[in-house]
LUMTI-754212 format. One line per field, with one value per residue: residue number from 1; x, y, z of N, C-alpha, C in turn; residue in one letter. Coordinates in Angstrom, 3 decimals. Atoms other than C-alpha are relative to their C-alpha. Layout:
i	NUM  ...
nX	X  ...
nY	Y  ...
nZ	Z  ...
caX	X  ...
caY	Y  ...
caZ	Z  ...
cX	X  ...
cY	Y  ...
cZ	Z  ...
aa	A  ...
end
This chain:
i	1  2  3  4  5  6  7  8  9  10  11  12  13  14  15  16  17  18  19  20  21  22  23  24  25  26  27  28  29  30  31  32  33  34  35  36  37  38  39  40  41  42  43  44  45  46  47  48  49  50  51  52  53  54  55  56  57  58  59  60  61  62  63  64  65  66  67  68  69  70  71  72  73  74  75  76  77  78  79  80  81  82  83  84  85  86  87  88  89  90  91  92  93  94  95  96  97  98  99  100  101  102  103  104  105  106  107  108  109  110  111  112  113  114  115  116  117  118  119  120  121  122  123  124  125  126  127  128  129  130  131  132  133  134  135  136  137  138  139  140  141  142  143  144  145  146  147  148  149  150  151  152  153  154  155  156  157  158  159  160  161  162  163  164  165  166  167  168  169  170  171  172  173  174  175  176  177  178  179  180  181  182  183  184  185  186  187  188  189  190  191  192  193  194  195  196  197  198  199  200  201  202  203  204  205  206  207  208  209  210
nX	0.825  -0.910  0.443  1.390  0.183  -0.135  1.245  0.128  -1.034  0.463  1.105  -0.559  -0.596  1.057  0.721  -0.856  0.050  1.291  -0.092  -0.857  0.768  1.079  -0.561  0.216  -1.005  -0.129  -1.427  -0.254  -1.355  -0.978  -0.321  -1.187  0.222  -0.264  -1.454  -0.570  0.440  -0.727  -1.443  -0.579  0.121  1.148  0.864  0.924  0.961  -0.047  -1.177  0.382  -0.968  0.604  -0.832  -0.712  0.610  0.149  1.425  0.540  -0.461  0.930  0.587  0.972  1.182  0.738  0.269  -0.644  -0.975  -1.304  -0.002  1.113  -0.332  -1.391  0.128  -1.109  0.362  -0.905  0.664  0.792  0.042  -0.705  -0.557  -1.363  -0.260  0.133  1.438  0.519  -0.483  0.710  1.366  -0.082  -0.304  1.206  0.994  -0.546  -0.610  0.811  1.359  1.000  0.947  0.480  -0.944  0.726  -0.690  0.721  -0.307  0.794  0.119  -1.071  -1.276  -1.075  -0.727  0.817  -0.018  -1.308  -0.045  0.890  -0.690  -1.084  0.590  0.754  -0.727  -1.423  -0.708  -0.636  -0.379  -1.442  -0.519  0.660  1.440  0.287  0.276  1.386  0.862  -0.030  0.775  1.414  0.340  0.843  1.395  0.496  0.141  1.145  1.208  0.166  0.419  1.404  0.780  0.259  -0.681  0.188  -1.025  0.474  -0.052  -1.406  -0.451  0.596  -0.744  -1.299  0.269  0.224  -1.259  -0.880  0.524  -0.273  -1.448  -0.319  0.364  -0.806  -1.423  -0.217  0.641  0.453  1.269  1.029  0.419  0.785  1.315  0.663  0.485  0.944  -0.648  -0.229  0.654  -0.617  0.990  -0.470  0.898  -0.333  0.330  0.391  -0.607  0.946  1.039  -0.589  0.557  -0.728  0.933  -0.579  -0.304  -0.224  -0.233  -0.366  0.156  0.735  1.337  0.262  1.129  1.037  1.020  -0.336  -1.164  -1.087
nY	-1.200  -1.141  -1.357  -0.185  -1.058  0.483  0.621  1.317  0.846  0.363  0.950  1.284  0.608  0.418  1.116  1.167  0.448  0.656  1.350  0.781  0.297  0.922  1.276  0.128  -0.787  0.251  0.190  -0.580  -0.372  0.891  1.083  -0.188  -1.135  -1.206  -0.102  -0.475  -1.381  -0.890  0.036  -1.298  -0.992  0.144  -1.156  0.293  -1.078  -0.443  0.323  0.367  -0.055  0.873  0.626  1.185  1.190  1.060  0.258  -1.182  0.033  -0.917  0.530  1.034  -0.509  -0.879  0.796  -0.612  0.881  -0.525  -1.314  -0.854  -0.758  -0.269  0.218  -0.369  0.538  -0.151  0.315  -1.132  -0.955  -1.222  -0.751  -0.464  -0.607  0.994  0.228  -1.177  0.065  1.071  -0.467  -1.027  0.691  0.687  -0.939  -0.927  0.700  1.134  -0.445  0.428  -1.071  0.157  0.415  0.620  0.379  1.196  0.502  1.180  0.271  0.831  -0.441  0.115  -1.260  -0.882  0.563  -0.288  -1.430  -0.225  0.509  -0.929  -1.217  0.248  0.785  -0.291  1.178  -0.345  1.094  0.122  -0.078  -0.906  0.019  -1.237  -1.044  0.208  -0.368  -1.453  -0.621  0.248  -0.621  -1.199  0.383  0.461  -1.185  -0.766  0.730  -0.197  -1.388  -0.084  0.848  1.284  1.074  1.284  0.293  -0.364  -1.454  -0.397  0.404  -0.961  -1.247  0.175  -0.041  -1.418  -0.724  0.359  -0.637  -1.434  -0.181  0.074  -1.282  -1.081  0.128  0.070  -1.077  0.607  0.678  -0.957  -0.746  0.919  0.105  -1.294  -0.140  1.073  1.059  1.137  -0.053  0.772  0.525  0.919  1.128  0.897  1.375  0.844  1.290  1.109  -0.142  -0.197  -1.208  -1.257  -1.116  -1.317  -0.752  -1.398  -0.205  -1.327  -0.217  1.007  0.403  1.298  0.065  0.820  -0.908  -0.621  -0.867  0.616
nZ	0.000  0.004  0.303  -0.369  -0.985  -1.375  -0.462  0.627  -0.607  -1.333  0.101  0.428  -1.198  -0.921  0.630  -0.131  -1.379  -0.214  0.576  -0.888  -1.207  0.355  0.446  1.442  0.722  1.438  0.295  1.327  0.432  -0.611  0.930  0.841  0.891  -0.773  -0.166  1.264  0.206  -0.912  0.228  0.365  -1.062  -0.894  -0.213  -1.103  -0.205  -1.396  -0.794  -1.354  -1.087  -0.983  -1.018  0.488  -0.591  1.000  0.215  0.683  1.389  0.661  1.237  -0.349  -0.697  0.906  1.205  1.160  0.602  0.396  0.624  -0.430  -1.207  -0.358  -1.441  -0.886  -1.307  -1.139  -1.266  -0.477  1.120  -0.371  1.129  0.079  1.303  1.051  0.188  0.694  1.373  0.697  0.268  1.043  1.251  0.451  0.514  1.003  1.126  0.421  0.264  -0.973  -0.306  -1.369  -1.027  -1.108  -1.225  -0.426  -1.330  -0.367  -1.426  -0.579  0.575  -0.969  -0.131  -0.831  -1.348  -0.594  -0.295  -1.137  -1.181  -0.305  -0.565  -1.227  -0.996  0.064  0.489  1.266  0.893  0.194  1.360  0.930  -0.257  -0.724  0.983  0.430  -1.122  -0.157  1.070  -0.273  -1.279  0.102  0.205  -1.299  -0.848  0.489  -0.404  -1.440  -0.215  0.400  -0.875  0.649  -0.719  0.670  0.998  1.342  0.131  0.087  1.335  0.929  -0.126  0.664  1.443  0.342  -0.153  1.116  1.215  -0.081  0.077  1.432  0.611  -0.564  0.324  1.443  0.758  1.251  -0.231  -0.409  1.195  0.827  -0.631  0.146  1.374  0.290  0.775  -0.888  -1.307  -1.069  -0.937  -1.019  -0.223  -1.110  0.339  -1.120  0.298  -0.070  1.021  1.317  0.600  -0.129  -0.151  0.174  -1.210  0.356  1.431  0.499  1.430  0.762  -0.386  0.602  0.919  -0.615  -0.482  -1.276  0.020  -0.756
caX	0.000  2.701  2.065  -1.330  -2.827  -2.218  -5.906  -5.938  -2.682  -4.154  -7.304  -5.241  -3.367  -6.538  -8.293  -5.319  -5.376  -9.082  -8.359  -5.599  -7.864  -10.653  -8.286  -8.876  -5.554  -5.033  -1.220  -0.878  2.304  4.135  4.726  7.489  5.901  6.066  9.717  10.507  8.510  10.497  13.928  14.464  13.345  10.748  7.796  6.338  3.218  3.895  6.819  6.410  8.408  7.655  8.947  11.468  9.288  9.201  5.397  5.020  5.727  4.207  3.739  1.839  -0.448  -1.374  -1.617  0.814  3.502  6.887  7.550  4.469  6.007  9.310  9.891  12.166  12.266  13.894  13.158  10.334  10.237  12.788  14.254  17.826  19.474  19.528  15.790  14.978  17.149  15.425  11.963  12.981  14.448  11.196  9.018  11.352  13.066  10.786  7.529  5.843  2.709  2.059  4.265  2.995  4.350  3.439  3.427  1.901  0.729  3.127  6.014  9.230  10.888  7.993  7.900  11.640  11.293  8.382  10.400  13.299  11.034  8.937  11.431  14.802  15.781  18.322  19.027  22.510  24.649  23.152  19.666  19.879  19.915  16.639  15.082  16.198  14.525  11.254  11.362  9.972  6.794  6.430  6.983  4.430  1.884  2.484  2.105  -1.263  -2.366  -2.212  -1.379  -2.705  -0.172  -2.320  -2.512  1.240  1.891  -0.533  1.331  4.617  3.109  1.851  5.213  7.116  4.821  5.191  8.947  9.166  7.411  9.468  12.875  12.389  11.731  11.466  8.649  6.811  6.782  5.497  2.662  1.893  1.503  -0.641  1.887  2.448  0.573  1.830  -0.308  0.205  -1.326  -1.440  -1.372  -3.149  -1.192  -4.051  -6.653  -4.274  -5.978  -4.420  -6.288  -5.688  -4.012  -2.974  -2.713  -1.248  -2.626  -5.014  -8.684  -9.643  -11.902  -13.810  -15.610  -14.038  -11.689  -8.323
caY	0.000  2.542  6.287  6.050  8.532  8.356  7.539  4.673  3.358  3.453  1.643  -1.030  -1.609  -1.772  -4.047  -6.406  -6.493  -7.327  -10.282  -11.439  -11.206  -13.078  -15.846  -15.132  -13.674  -13.331  -13.505  -11.059  -10.464  -13.524  -15.549  -15.911  -13.348  -10.754  -11.538  -10.993  -7.779  -6.346  -7.145  -3.706  -1.802  -1.321  1.011  0.223  2.176  2.415  2.516  0.809  1.860  -1.033  -2.739  -5.527  -7.965  -11.305  -11.405  -8.262  -9.221  -6.368  -8.150  -10.944  -8.953  -6.530  -9.276  -7.657  -9.107  -8.549  -4.927  -3.565  -2.362  -0.765  -1.954  -0.411  -2.185  -1.261  -2.355  -0.146  1.560  4.060  6.722  7.421  9.099  5.864  5.377  8.925  8.508  5.241  6.801  9.820  7.504  5.554  8.626  10.786  8.208  5.172  7.113  5.695  7.696  6.440  6.200  3.828  3.744  0.258  -0.486  -3.387  -4.586  -6.419  -4.358  -5.259  -1.915  -0.001  -2.364  -1.866  1.917  1.817  -0.308  2.134  5.088  3.485  1.196  2.623  -0.522  0.503  -1.651  -2.901  -2.309  -0.734  -1.792  1.256  3.469  1.935  2.366  6.000  6.732  5.234  6.932  10.326  8.557  6.879  10.193  11.934  9.224  9.535  13.318  12.796  10.398  7.321  4.078  1.259  -0.485  0.077  3.810  4.083  2.149  4.429  7.438  5.989  5.471  9.074  10.321  8.424  9.709  13.283  12.864  11.790  14.996  17.183  15.802  15.372  18.564  16.485  14.403  17.288  19.191  16.124  15.818  19.528  19.333  16.198  14.034  11.757  10.925  9.614  7.329  5.366  1.920  -0.333  -4.054  -6.458  -9.701  -12.003  -10.619  -9.821  -6.485  -3.064  -0.011  3.638  5.684  8.874  10.394  13.346  14.260  11.455  10.569  6.974  6.280  3.921  6.990  7.777  10.683  9.400
caZ	0.000  -0.950  -1.038  0.634  3.099  6.854  7.468  4.982  6.442  9.947  8.885  7.137  10.402  12.492  9.982  10.018  13.806  13.789  11.492  13.829  16.888  15.088  14.022  10.333  9.127  5.388  5.545  2.624  0.651  1.923  -1.236  -3.815  -6.104  -3.354  -2.683  -6.340  -6.448  -3.551  -4.911  -6.519  -3.407  -0.697  -0.159  3.285  4.216  7.970  10.369  13.733  16.773  19.076  22.169  21.590  23.561  21.730  22.039  19.938  16.314  14.304  10.964  12.715  15.020  12.222  9.566  7.128  4.899  3.323  2.471  4.266  7.522  8.490  12.056  14.694  18.053  21.358  24.912  26.160  22.726  24.042  21.789  20.799  17.826  15.845  16.404  15.340  12.263  11.377  11.683  9.606  6.967  6.835  6.318  4.231  2.005  1.968  1.985  5.088  5.823  9.346  12.429  15.114  18.649  19.827  23.548  25.444  28.829  31.159  29.787  31.600  30.899  32.427  35.406  35.976  35.774  38.187  40.634  40.381  41.161  43.889  45.597  44.655  42.778  40.112  37.082  36.257  33.186  30.100  31.204  33.448  30.361  29.178  32.624  32.817  29.486  30.674  34.077  32.908  31.798  35.198  36.978  34.747  35.476  39.222  39.026  37.335  40.043  37.805  39.583  37.398  35.173  32.081  32.757  33.256  30.037  28.187  29.547  28.295  24.829  24.784  26.009  23.304  20.543  21.761  22.131  18.483  17.489  19.803  18.838  15.106  13.196  10.028  11.485  13.126  9.831  7.984  10.500  10.287  6.503  6.712  4.902  7.894  11.086  14.412  16.575  19.756  20.176  23.227  22.542  24.886  25.083  26.066  23.658  20.807  20.256  19.731  21.007  20.260  22.986  21.230  17.766  15.914  12.524  11.635  11.730  11.162  8.205  10.510  11.793  15.143  15.546  16.700
cX	0.867  -0.713  -1.484  -0.107  0.190  -1.262  -0.183  1.024  -0.432  -1.106  0.473  0.621  -1.084  -0.798  0.811  -0.008  -1.326  0.007  0.827  -0.765  -1.067  0.515  -0.202  1.024  0.068  1.435  0.363  1.488  1.084  0.408  1.222  -0.148  0.293  1.493  0.644  -0.342  0.821  1.491  0.591  -0.043  -1.270  -0.784  -1.006  -0.947  0.007  1.316  -0.473  1.191  -0.612  0.996  0.624  -0.578  -0.314  -1.458  -0.651  0.523  -0.985  -0.659  -1.070  -1.259  -0.800  -0.271  0.503  1.098  1.322  -0.160  -1.094  0.377  1.502  0.034  1.303  -0.401  1.110  -0.776  -0.741  -0.235  0.628  0.689  1.474  0.202  -0.205  -1.468  -0.614  0.435  -0.724  -1.417  0.005  0.309  -1.258  -1.013  0.534  0.527  -0.913  -1.461  -1.069  -0.895  -0.508  1.133  -0.805  0.958  -0.809  0.508  -0.880  -0.069  1.116  1.363  1.086  0.756  -0.764  -0.015  1.315  0.121  -0.882  0.647  1.122  -0.527  -0.594  0.816  1.497  0.827  0.633  0.316  1.512  0.360  -0.762  -1.522  -0.410  -0.340  -1.435  -0.957  -0.058  -0.808  -1.505  -0.469  -0.828  -1.484  -0.623  -0.231  -1.200  -1.313  -0.269  -0.502  -1.471  -0.901  -0.330  0.816  -0.141  1.073  -0.425  0.064  1.429  0.569  -0.564  0.758  1.353  -0.162  -0.215  1.298  0.939  -0.464  0.302  1.491  0.481  -0.244  0.928  1.450  0.285  -0.753  -0.533  -1.380  -1.107  -0.497  -0.840  -1.412  -0.784  -0.590  -0.996  0.579  0.117  -0.827  0.757  -1.099  0.691  -1.038  0.505  -0.501  -0.290  0.446  -1.014  -1.025  0.565  -0.439  0.872  -1.003  0.740  0.205  0.148  0.210  0.364  -0.215  -0.743  -1.381  -0.320  -1.213  -1.122  -1.065  0.337  1.236  1.063  0.903
cY	1.261  1.295  0.201  1.144  -0.557  -0.711  -1.391  -0.965  -0.466  -1.051  -1.372  -0.731  -0.548  -1.171  -1.293  -0.541  -0.683  -1.419  -0.907  -0.420  -1.055  -1.375  -0.255  0.820  -0.397  -0.283  0.584  0.181  -0.867  -1.148  0.351  1.194  1.318  0.186  0.564  1.462  0.983  0.063  1.360  1.030  -0.212  1.300  -0.315  1.171  0.528  -0.390  -0.246  0.183  -0.788  -0.495  -1.270  -1.301  -1.034  -0.327  1.063  0.082  0.760  -0.599  -1.052  0.611  0.989  -0.666  0.694  -0.931  0.670  1.367  0.938  0.934  0.159  0.008  0.345  -0.456  0.236  -0.379  1.237  1.076  1.345  0.605  0.296  0.581  -0.982  -0.326  1.155  -0.005  -1.059  0.420  1.055  -0.620  -0.645  0.961  0.831  -0.697  -1.107  0.350  -0.513  1.175  -0.046  -0.459  -0.524  -0.279  -1.130  -0.474  -1.188  -0.151  -0.948  0.334  -0.017  1.295  0.982  -0.496  0.312  1.468  0.322  -0.472  0.940  1.255  -0.268  -0.672  0.261  -1.172  0.311  -1.238  0.008  0.177  0.996  -0.066  1.276  1.138  -0.103  0.471  1.513  0.711  -0.217  0.764  1.279  -0.310  -0.459  1.192  0.849  -0.660  0.191  1.405  0.199  -0.888  -1.358  -1.091  -1.365  -0.207  0.453  1.500  0.494  -0.369  0.935  1.319  -0.114  0.015  1.440  0.792  -0.279  0.661  1.494  0.280  -0.085  1.338  1.124  -0.047  -0.014  1.117  -0.526  -0.613  0.976  0.820  -0.874  -0.170  1.289  0.184  -1.093  -1.142  -1.289  0.193  -0.879  -0.462  -0.892  -1.069  -0.835  -1.393  -0.802  -1.437  -1.136  0.052  0.096  1.268  1.214  1.138  1.332  0.693  1.479  0.120  1.445  0.000  -1.046  -0.205  -1.290  0.069  -0.894  0.865  0.699  0.859  -0.581  1.092
cZ	0.000  -0.322  0.276  0.998  1.402  0.499  -0.573  0.590  1.391  -0.071  -0.473  1.186  0.920  -0.557  0.106  1.414  0.320  -0.560  0.904  1.251  -0.281  -0.423  -1.474  -0.789  -1.469  -0.404  -1.374  -0.274  0.637  -0.921  -0.844  -0.929  0.711  0.228  -1.248  -0.238  0.814  -0.259  -0.375  1.114  0.801  0.099  1.111  0.238  1.435  0.631  1.431  0.923  1.150  1.023  -0.581  0.523  -1.081  -0.305  -0.873  -1.435  -0.883  -1.232  0.288  0.599  -0.845  -1.351  -1.266  -0.509  -0.302  -0.657  0.450  1.144  0.149  1.525  0.727  1.397  1.014  1.258  0.501  -1.036  0.355  -1.217  0.192  -1.394  -1.140  -0.272  -0.768  -1.464  -0.807  -0.359  -1.104  -1.359  -0.566  -0.610  -1.164  -1.250  -0.537  -0.232  0.941  0.380  1.429  0.901  1.176  1.145  0.613  1.360  0.336  1.504  0.444  -0.585  1.069  0.222  0.877  1.441  0.710  0.374  1.205  1.304  0.431  0.680  1.380  1.101  0.002  -0.450  -1.356  -0.835  -0.201  -1.469  -0.866  0.105  0.734  -0.959  -0.508  1.086  0.168  -1.080  0.165  1.240  -0.125  -0.204  1.310  0.925  -0.430  0.395  1.484  0.305  -0.349  0.851  -0.573  0.688  -0.661  -1.063  -1.391  -0.222  -0.140  -1.372  -1.057  0.038  -0.693  -1.521  -0.448  0.043  -1.167  -1.286  -0.001  -0.127  -1.449  -0.674  0.473  -0.481  -1.499  -0.714  -1.318  0.183  0.373  -1.184  -0.918  0.568  -0.195  -1.399  -0.382  -0.804  0.799  1.264  0.982  0.948  1.016  0.248  1.167  -0.337  1.256  -0.296  -0.032  -1.125  -1.410  -0.675  0.273  0.072  -0.107  1.343  -0.306  -1.496  -0.282  -1.504  -0.774  0.593  -0.718  -0.912  0.540  0.654  1.301  -0.150  0.911  0.555
aa	X  X  X  X  X  X  X  X  X  X  X  X  X  X  X  X  X  X  X  X  X  X  X  X  X  X  X  X  X  X  X  X  X  X  X  X  X  X  X  X  X  X  X  X  X  X  X  X  X  X  X  X  X  X  X  X  X  X  X  X  X  X  X  X  X  X  X  X  X  X  X  X  X  X  X  X  X  X  X  X  X  X  X  X  X  X  X  X  X  X  X  X  X  X  X  X  X  X  X  X  X  X  X  X  X  X  X  X  X  X  X  X  X  X  X  X  X  X  X  X  X  X  X  X  X  X  X  X  X  X  X  X  X  X  X  X  X  X  X  X  X  X  X  X  X  X  X  X  X  X  X  X  X  X  X  X  X  X  X  X  X  X  X  X  X  X  X  X  X  X  X  X  X  X  X  X  X  X  X  X  X  X  X  X  X  X  X  X  X  X  X  X  X  X  X  X  X  X  X  X  X  X  X  X  X  X  X  X  X  X
end
């Protein structure tokens, strides 16, 4: 679905997730013909910044195939220069029209950051860097009086989406002109469903403003 609109890209993602939840995936674009078609280059329609959790395979839970998604994964979907560069490459060079921040329940990075804040339990090694990048989201949730895990995870998804906009002038300008949209989705491990948490610059064609 190259060079589509952000709204159409979002609806394609949500429709694919509904098929996955219902147990009726179409497994599109996963055959030899698709491999051959992609040999000269790629034109994914969305870029996913998701958690590295092994239970969160974007192409599977959104029922997409080869060449459909440009996926960037870090523990706790934390941001660094290499992540920002990858997202900008996806939107500016490859033509992705949708940026999805994909979080999930039972997130270990969020749990570790929460433990560090509430119990003073620091992480060791470079895991500490991940925890420190998640900590502002935990602190913001606490300041807002949020205590449930789901609410804290939602806050981290919102924070990551906003951070993308704040740190990348390229992306913020693309959203401002309507070329690209940024959304945050929360994935439920047991149900397999992805729900909207936040959005910048898109309205779903399903009828609800996102």
